[in-house]
C-alpha positions, 0 to 999 in steps of 0.5 A: 475498524483495525488500523489503517494503512496507506500505502504506495506501491511504484512501478517504473513504466506507465502502467501497472503490468498484468502480472503486477496486478495479478500479484496484486489481487491477493490483497484482496483474497488472504484474509490478513488485510482489507482494501478499503480504497485505491487508486492509480496514479500516472506521471506521464513522460511529458511529466503530467499525472493523471490518476483513477479507479482499479476498475477504470483498466481493464487489464486491473480488474483482476485485482478489483475482484468483487470487489465494490466494496471499496471505500471511497477514502483515497482522493485528489489530494492523495493523488497529487502527493503520490504523482510530486513522487513519481517519475515521469514513467511511472506509475503508483498504486495507492491501496489503504489497508486495515490490518485485520489481523490487528483488528482484535488488540484494536477493539481490546484496546479502546475498551479499556480506554486504549489506542494504537496511536502511531505507526511506523512503517520500515520496509524490508531493506531497512531490516535486513540491513539492521540486521547484517549489522547485528550479526556483525557485531555478534561475529565481531564479539560486541 
């Protein structure tokens, strides 16, 4: 298996919309990643948190697709941790993905005794901010 990552995707309502589900279904068909497991976590307006598999939600079955191939690796502890991040009336999709594109590199590292020891996810807005700052420094001649 290649490197894996747990993503917490949040949405500003209590359910994942059909439009969002449609966009998420591309995760399964892109080929660069493999969805290993997923879980929907909802923080209701009354503050109660619930969670369920994608297949439990009729309008999200397009995300599940033909994939009964998920492994049950995201558990109740993960759901509770994600729920603590959510405001009342919002929902999160926890997605454990394998970076298939990096699988060959990870296997090559293991063959010579190496391993991927760590990784850091940098949000796109942080990259954009760093690029703008670098461009401003360049423009100022620094």
